[in-house]
C-alpha positions as CSV (number, residue, x, y, z in Angstrom):
1,M,-83.8,-164.0,220.8
2,A,-83.3,-162.9,224.5
3,K,-85.6,-163.4,227.3
4,V,-84.2,-160.7,229.7
5,P,-85.9,-157.5,228.7
6,A,-82.6,-155.5,228.8
7,A,-80.9,-158.0,226.5
8,A,-83.9,-157.8,224.2
9,Q,-83.7,-154.0,224.1
10,A,-79.9,-154.1,223.5
11,W,-80.5,-156.6,220.5
12,Y,-83.2,-154.2,219.2
13,L,-80.9,-151.3,219.3
14,V,-78.1,-153.1,217.6
15,A,-80.5,-154.2,214.8
16,Q,-81.7,-150.6,214.5
17,I,-78.1,-149.3,214.0
18,Y,-77.5,-152.0,211.3
19,E,-80.8,-151.0,209.6
20,Q,-79.7,-147.3,209.5
21,K,-76.4,-148.3,208.0
22,A,-78.1,-150.5,205.5
23,N,-80.5,-147.7,204.5
24,A,-77.5,-145.4,203.9
25,Y,-75.8,-147.9,201.7
26,K,-75.5,-146.9,198.0
27,P,-74.4,-149.8,195.8
28,F,-73.1,-147.8,193.1
29,G,-71.2,-145.3,195.1
30,D,-70.4,-146.1,198.8
31,T,-69.1,-149.8,199.2
32,T,-68.6,-149.4,203.0
33,N,-71.4,-151.5,204.3
34,P,-72.7,-154.0,201.7
35,T,-73.8,-156.8,204.0
36,V,-75.4,-154.6,206.9
37,A,-78.9,-155.3,205.9
38,L,-78.3,-159.0,206.3
39,K,-76.7,-158.4,209.8
40,A,-79.9,-156.4,210.7
41,K,-82.3,-159.1,209.7
42,R,-80.2,-161.8,211.5
43,N,-80.4,-159.9,214.7
44,M,-84.1,-159.3,214.7
């Protein structure tokens, strides 16, 4: 997505945060972050 190494690292870190939130999502209990997994995939 980014050709500048620092920008690529930033996008990676953002996607990593989204992935962590997605992994913590519980569909039958916590409804805070239902679309975070999609955001993580979109930023990869």
